[in-house]
N, C-alpha and C positions, 0 to 999 in steps of 0.2 A: 737499491730498493728491496733486493731479495731478503736482506736481513730483517726488514720491517714487514714482510708479507708472510701470511700464514695460510697453509693449505689445510683445509678441514676435511677429514674423512670419517669422523665419528657421526655419520649421518650422510645425507646426500652430499657429494663432493662440491666444494665451493672454495673460492679464494677470498680471504679477508685482507684488505690493505691496511696500512698503518693508521689511516684516518677513519677506519671502521666501515669503509665501503665494501659491500659484498658484490663479488663478480661471479655471475652465473655462466655455465658452460653447457654445450650440447652433450648428449648422452655419450658419444664417442670420446669427446674431450674429457669428460668426467672419468671415463674408464682409464684413459691414459694418465691423467693426473693422480688418480687413486693408486694405480699400479706403481707409479714412480714414488709416491709418498710412502707406500708400504715398505719399499726397499731403501728409502733414504737413510743415510747419505750415500749408499751404494748406487752405482748406475744400473740401469735395466737395459738389456740388449733389445735390439729392434725385433728379433725373433720372438722374444717373450711378449713384447708389447703387441705385436701383431696377433699372437695367440690369445692375448687377453681381450682383444677387440673382436676378432672374427672366429676364434676357436680353431677347430681342425680344418676348416675349409675357407681359407682366406682368398680374396680375389687376386687375380694376376697382377693387379696394380696396387697391391697392399703397401709396398715400400713407398711409392709416390704418395699414396693417400695418407700414410702415417706422417711423412714429412710435411704434407699440406696442413694436417691438423696441428702439428707442433708449431708451424708458422702462425696459425690462427690463435693458438694459445698465447704465444709470445706477443702477438699484437694486442691482446686484451690486457696483459699484465706488464711484464718487462722482459727483455731478451735474456737477462742473466738469471731469471728464476728457473728456467729450463735450459740447461747447458748441454752441449754435444760432447759425448765421450767417443772412444775409439769405435765401438760397434753399437752405440745406443745413446741413451740420454740419462741425465741426473737432475734432480731438483735441489736447489740451494736454499729454499724458503724453510721457515719453521713449519713443523707439523703439529696439529692439535693433539695427536696421540702422545708425542714426546712432551708437549707442554703439560698434559694431564699427568704423565708419569712423574715429571719434576715436581708438580704441585703435591702429589700424593707423598713423594719422598720427603718433601719439606714439612708436610703435615705430620708425618710420623716422627720426625725430629722434634717438632714443636711440642707434640704430645709427650714425648719422653722428657723434654725439658720443663714440663709443667705448664706450658702455655696452651691450655685447652681452647681458649677463645681463638687464638691464631690457627690452631689445628682445624677447628670447626670452619673457619672462614676459608682456609685453603682447600679443604675437601669439598665445600660447597662450590668453589670455583672450578675444581676439577670435574665434578659431576655435571656441572652446567655445560661443559664442552660436548657432552653427548647430546646430540640433537635428534637422534633416531637410530636406525639399525646401522652399526659400523660397516664400512666397506660395501654398502649396499649396491654401489654402481658396478661392482665386480661379481655380483651374485651368479654363481655357477660357472663363471668364465675361467677361473683358475682355482687351484687347491689352496684354500685359505684357512684350513682347519687350525693350524698352529697359531696363526696370527689372530684369528677370532677367539681362540681359547685364551691367548695372552690378554686381549682386550677385555674379555669377560672377567678374568681374574683381577685385572686392574680395577675395573668398575666395582667388583665385589669388595676389594681391599679398601677402596675409597668409602664405600657405604659403611663398612665395619669401623673404619677410623672415625668417620663422622659420628656414628652412634656412640663410640667410646668417648669422643670429645664432648658430646651432649651430656653424657652421664657425668663426666668430670666437672662440667659447668653447673650441674644441679638441675638440668632441664629434664627432670624425670618423666614428666607426662609425655613430652615429645619423644623421649628415648623409648618409652614403653610402646608407643604407637609405631614408631619406626622399626623397633626390634621385632614386633609381631609381624610386620610386613616382611622383614628380612628372614625370619625363621620359616615363614610360609613358603618363601621362594627357595630356600636351601635348608630343608629340615634336618639335614645330617651335619650341619656346621655347628659344632659345639660352642665355638666362640660367640656366635650369634645368640644362642640360648643363654649363655652365661651373662651376656650384657642385659638381656631381657630380665633375667632373674634378679640381677643386681639393681636394675632400675625399679622394678616392682618393690623390692625390699626397701630401698631408700625412699620410696613413696609412702612407706608405712603399710604396704599391702603384702604382708608376709604370707598370708594364706594363698594369695594369687601367685606369689613367687614360688612357693612350694608346689603349687599346682602346675606351674610352668616347668619345674624340674621333673615332675612326674610325666608330663607330656613328652619332654625331651628323652627321658629314659625309655618310655614305651616305644618311641620312634626308633631309637638306636637298637633296642633289643629286637623289635619286630623286623626291622629292615636289614640290620647288619649282624644281629646276634651278639652285640657287644654291650657291655656295661659302660656307663659314663666315664670319661677320662678325668684326669686331675683337675682341669679348669672347671668342669661342671660340678665335680664333687666339692671343690673349694667354694663355689658359689652357694651350694646347698648348705655347707657348714656355716657360711657367713649368715645365712638366714636363720639357722637354728641357734646360733650363738646368742646368749643373753647379753645385751648391751644396754644396761639401764641408763647410762649417761648419754646415749646417742639420741639426739633430737632430730627426727627427720626434717629436712628442709623441704617442706611441701606445702602448697597452698591449694585451696579448692575444696574438694569433697570432704576433706578431713575436718573442716570447720563445723560440719553439721552435727548437731546433737539431738535433733528432734526424733530421730529414728533409733530407738533403743532395742537391742536384740531381745531383751527380756520381755518388752511389750509385744513384739512380733511373735515370739514363741508362745506367749500366753494366749494370744488370739488364735494362733495356728492349732492350739490344742482342741479348739471347738470346730473350726472349719478352715479350709485352705485360705492362705493369704497371698495376694498378688500385689507386689510393689509396682506401681504404674507411673510412667513418666518418660519423657523423651530421652534419647541417648545422651549420656553425659551427666544426668542428674544424680548419679550415685547409686543406682540400683545394684550394680554388680558389687560395689564396695560394701553396701549394706548386707547383701547376701553373704559375702565373705566373712564379715564381722559376726553375723549370726552363726555361721558354720563353726568359726573359731571358738565362739562362746560355749558351744556344746561339747567340743572335743575334750576328752579326759573324763567325761561323765559316763554313766552306764547307758550311753546312747550311741546308736549307729547313725552317723551323718553321711549321707551320700550326696555329693555335689556334682551336678552335670550341667552342661550347656547345650541347648538345642541349636541346630543350624538348619538352614533351608536346603532342601533337595539333597538329603543324605543318601548314601548308596542303598541302605536298607530302611524301610519305613519304620521299623521298630528298633533302630540302632540305639537310641537313648534308653529304651526299656532294657535292652540286652546289657548295656553298660551298667545299669543299676543292679540288675540281677547278678552280674559278675562281681560287682563290688560287695554285694551281700553274701557272696559265696554259696549261693543255692543253685539248684538245677532248674532249668526252665524248658519245658516242652511247648514251643509256641503253638503248634497245631493250627487249626482253622480259626481259632478265636483267641488272638493275642491278648485282648483286654482281660478276659477271665483267667487265662493261664498266667498272666503277669500278677494278678491279684492273688491267685493261689500260691505262686512262688513267694511273694512278699509275706503272705500269711504264715509261712513255715518258720519265720524268724520272730514269732510272737513273744519269745521270752525276753526281748529287749525292745526298748523304744527306738523307732526308726524315724529320722527326719530327712525327708527328701527335699533338697534345695535345687531348684531348676532356674537357670538363667535363660532369658529370651524364650519364654514359654510360647510367645506368639509366633515363633518360627517352627514350632512343632506341628506335625500333622495331626489329623483328627484321632487316629488310633492311639498315638502316644499320649495326647492330652486326655482323652477319655479314660485310658488306663491309669494315668496318674491320679485323676480325680476319683476314680473308683477305688484305688488303693488307699487314698486318704480317708475313706470312710471306715477303714479298719481301726480298731481302738488304739493300737500301738503305733500308728503311722500319722505323721503330720506332713503337710505339703506347704512349702513356702517357695514362691516363684516370683519372677519379674517379667514384665511385658511392656513394650512401648505402645503397642496397638491392641487394646482389649478386644476390638472387633474381630481380630484374627484368632482369638482363643476359642477353640472348639470345646464347649463344655456341656452342651445339650441341657441347658437350664439348671445345672448343678450350682448351688449357692457358694459364694466365697466372699471373703472380706477384701476390700480394695484399700490400699494405703497409697494415696497420691503424693508424689514427691513434688515439691514446689521449687521454683528457682530461688536463688539467693537474693535477699533483700539488700537495700542500700547499706544498712549497718554491717551486714556480713561482708559485702563487697569492700567496704571501707576497712574492715579489719584485715582482710586478705591483702588489700593493696598496701596497707601499713606494714604487714609482714614482709611483703616482697621488696619494698624500698627501704626498710629499716628506719622508718620515721612515721610519725602519726599523720595519717591522711584522713581528714574529716569526711563524713558522708556526703557533704555538699561540694566537695572539691571537684573541679571539672574532669580530673582523671577518673574518678569513680563514675561520673556520669558517662564518660566515654567507654569505660569498660562495660558498664551496664548496657549501653547501646550496641556495642560490638558483640556481646555474648548473650544478651537476654537473661543474664543471671545464671546461665548454664555452668555448673561448677567445673566441668571438664574444660570448656572453652576458657573460663576464667583462669583456671590453673595454667593452661598452656600460654595464654596471653601474658599473664603476669610473670611467668617463668622467663619468657622471651624478653619482656621489657626490663626485667631485673638485670638481664645480661647486657642489653643494648642501651638502656637508659631512656627515660622519658620524663618530661616535666609538663606542667600545665600549659605552658606557652606553645608546646609542640602539638597539642591535640588537633587543632584545626588543620594543620598541614598534613596530618596523618589520617584524615577522615576516611579515605578510601584505601588505605594501606593495611595490610594484614600480616602478622608474623608467621614464620614457617610452621611452628607447631600447631597453631590454630588452623592454618591452611590445610595441614594434613588431616585434621579431624573433619573439617568441612568437606574435603574431597571424599573422605570415606563415607560421610553421611549422604553425599550426593550420588554415590556409586549405584545405589539401588533405585534411583529415580528414573522412570521411563524417559526415553529420549525426547518425546514430544513435550512432556511435562517440564523437563529440564530446559528446553528451548524457551518455553513460556516463562519460566522462572527467570531466565537470563533477560528476557524482555522486561519483566517486572523490575529487575535490578536497574535497568536503564531508565524506567519510568520515574524513579525517584524514591524518596524515603516513604512516601505514601502514594497510593493509586487506588482507583475504584475498580470494582469487579466489572463494571460496564466497559471500562477501558481494556481490561484483559480479554473480554469477550470479543473485542474487535480484532484480536490477534490469533485466536484459536477457537476451535469448536467448543461447545458447551461442555462436552464430556471431558475434554482436556483441562478446561478451567476447573471443573469439579474435582478432577484428579489432583490438580495442583493445590487446590484449597484443602484437600484431604491428605496431602503429603506431610502435614505437620510443620511446614516451614514458614507458612504465612499465618498471621493472626489479625483480628480486627484492630484497627487503630483506635485512638482515644476519641475520635469524632463520634457524634451521636447518631449519624445517619445510618450506621450499620452496614454500609456498603464500601467503606474505605478500608483498605488493607495495608499492612506493612509486613516486613520480614520479622520473624520472631527474633532472629539474631542478625545484627548488622554485619557480623562476620560473613554470614552466608551471602548476603547481598554483595559484599566487597569481593569475595572470591568469584562469584558469578560474573560480576562486572569486569574484573581484571582479566578473566579468562577469555573474554571476547576480544577479537582483533580490533584495532582502531577503526578499520573500515566498517566492520559489523556494528560497532557502537554508533558510528555516524548514521548508518542506514536506519537503525532502530530509533535513534533520537529524531531523525527526520520523519519517520513514520508516526512517532508519538506527537510531534509538533503538528503534523497534518491533521491527525484525529482531534487534537485539542482545539485547533483552529475551527474545525467543522462544528464543534460543540460550544463555541463561544467561551473558551476557558480564560482564566485570569491571564492578563498580558505578561506578567513577570514569569509565570510558570511556562507559558508558551515560548517566551523569548529564550529562556534557559535551554530548552531543547533545540530551538532553531539555531542558536549560536553554537551549540555542540555539533551541529551538522553543517557548519558554515561552508565547508569545502564543497558540499553537494549543491547547496542553494544559497550563494552569498547574498543575493538581492533580498530574498525572503528573510534571511537572518538579520540583515540591516534594518528592514522594515519592522520586524518583530521587536528588535532592540529599541527602535525609535518609539514604538507604541508603548513599550514597557516604561520608557523614560517619561513619556507624556502622562501615563497613568500615575507614576510615582510622584511626579511634580504636582499634579492636580490634587494629590492627597497630602501635599505639604512635605513630602520626603524628598527634598531637593538634592541631598547628598547621594541618595540612591539613584535618583534620576540622572545625575552626572555620571555615575558609574556605568549605566546602560549606554 
């Protein structure tokens, strides 16, 4: 049995049997197994095991207690999993750490052999073995620095390999998102930056790719005093190289042609322009295209991005002034001093391009709008939430970005699958439902599907499944959502594709419901009552639903069924929720199914009645 058993230490220690059964242990038993697993296949002395359990002050009965715990462990699994050595014990089972190492090594070989799909699958399997903090059961008990460093490096290697495989597969949108996360975690790792730059370049986002190189260089110079190494310089050279025959394999925001840089620049000559739309509609790409169109002319283009809670309130203003190469004495009035500094470069046209203006504080926003009133300065910005832009009544032009329509979705789907897909194809309808026409979500979904394959007949079966790239975007979108609001949104995901505001109000206070409606993730359904809601993107509902444990889903389904029954809801609607919670209330579920069958039969839908 030992050859079929696995001891998992990449998280809370447990044992996994060949049939997938998980065996749990007491805290002391977990310490023993973790200590043995770390040293496997070498034995561990009784002295070291006792130290791992009780530290420097073991009880006088420590030897007997240790033997007793070993006996209990053997009783739970099999005697040959923990074997006795001369002065200690040894485990003969597989260890998840070693399995992860083998998977990563195989992934590296696969990638070198040109099998990126296999490399991606292997690294996904390796990373899935991490269930939490490795070796957490031995926290502080023994010196684990070298082992923890080894595991950290192993995890990092798997992440980088997976990103490289994603890049090789043409999953550029996913690779950009993943690489941004990776460079944020390890900003001094040049390989991570290089992958990000290459993914941006292959996505057709050369301006963003060069911006990433600049960020990498600034980080290395400021923190290490070093210029970029060969890998990063090669990535920059690839971006700068003119490759007229290279057609980027990208779908999504590149299909949009309604936003021309020329029209935006013309409008910005008169007043500030703000591109408005939810995350993923192409605001950043549009700003990058505008900035690129101006370079090479007698114009200074300063592109910045605002972030929430920066270290200094005027950090963005300072960045702009530094890029302009002028001095700035902030003083007590940063708004006026910023305008004075920008005024000193009046010999050239200045275009300030600001991404995520709604993340900026009032001082930064007011200073930008004030500077835009200078004759030689234009301000072009993006925002997801106009209500968060502090402008004190200053006028500006709004350019609203709309989701992709069915014709555009059909065009992108055709590109992804290499065949003509009409706009009325079920695949297009499913993509529209999952993404709400959001170009970033569409791009990720189609990139994933192009790798894994999908035909019309598989749509129904995948109704609540979501691809890794799309999941990453949705997770990032949900990060900024308040915990109470997210809990209510999870409940809404269980409620179904449509639900009423009144139903939501039975699960949370009015203030939480209002916040959920204002989060931009819910929209009014097509019903005329004005009180029915649905998720803007089916992908968001899918992620929220799948992130709930099976037990939590059943409890919410039961709660929904109870509320629907109290309000005399449609029998089929009620039965769907009651059956989803059948383990909690089997009799109520059976009764609800019977009532749904009767209602269907009385309406002449006998086949549906039989299904109930």
